[in-house]
N, C-alpha and C positions, 0 to 999 in steps of 0.2 A: 832733289834741286837744282843738282847743276847739272844735270843731262837738260833739264828743261831748259835753265840758262844757253847751255850747248849750241839745243834747239834753235832759241829767238834765235842768234847768231848768226847762227846757218843762215835762215830767215830774211836776216835786212842783208847778210850776204848776197844773196841767189837774187832778191827784191835790186839794191845797187849792179850785178849784173847782168840784170835781164835791162837796167834802165841803159847801161855803153852798150849793151848791144844795138842797141837801136839808134844811139847818139856813133855806135863805128858805123854805122852805111858798110855796113854786109866787111864790114874791116877790112874797109879798105882808109881807114884813118889809124892811124898806129896806139897815140896812145887812151885813146877809149877802147881799143881792142886789147891793151895789157890789161883793161883794170876789170873787160870780162873772162879773161880766162886767169886774170892773177882774184880776182873775185869768183867764178862756180869752182876753184881751187879750194880757196878758205870756203866754203858753203856745203861741199861733198868735203869736206874733210869736220868740218865739227857738225856734221850727223855725224858720222859714222863714228867718232870719239862719244855724239847719245845713244846712243844706236849700244855703244861700249856700257856704259852704265846699267848703262837696265830700262832703258826704254823701248817699246817694243815696237817693231819696224813696221805694224800696220798701226796701228794712232799716229807712229811720230810720218814719216810719211805724209799723210792724210793733214797734220799740220801743218807737217814742212807746204808742200803744192796747196793746200789749197790758203793759208791765208797767207803765202807765198804770191797766191794769184789774183786775191782780193786787195792785197797792196797795190800789186803791179798796175791792176786794176786804177788805183788812186794818182799811181804813181803816172799814167799815162794822161787821165783827166789834169791836172794839174801842171803836168813837167812840161805834156808832149798834144796839150791840146786836146786829146781822146775825146772824140763820140761816144756816150756812153746811154744805149735803149733801153727805153724799161723795161724789154728783154734780157738787157745782158742783165739786171740791176735782182732780176726776177733769177739767171743763173748762178749772180752772186750770192744768192741765199741760200738758193739751193747750194751750193758747193759747201758754206757754211753749214749746214746742216746734215752737211757728208761728212762735215770731222765731226761735229757734236757726235753723233751716230755711232760714231765708229770707234769713237772713245769710250760709247757710254758701255758699245758690247764686247769692247776687247780689252780697257784697263790699259795702263801706260805702263806698267813698268810687269818686269817680267815674275 
């Protein structure tokens, strides 16, 4: 359970970092750039600690990247007024299906 909490924390910080990456305007703005570096650092630290608890690498990474992709798409839609096409929604559905399939096929712990 602790590994999943660390994985969820890694996802949240990855989404924060990616959101700040856009706000950093190519690392030309100091504070958003600092948020990017710190958030990505915390995200990778939490992901590595989650793996240390026994989560399998493939499923953990699939969850981290897949859920992160879906969440950052939602953040982009609401926070940055990004346009999401039906094809993009289908792509997100395929990513989520892929995460489910990886977990069904690989399990979550050693």
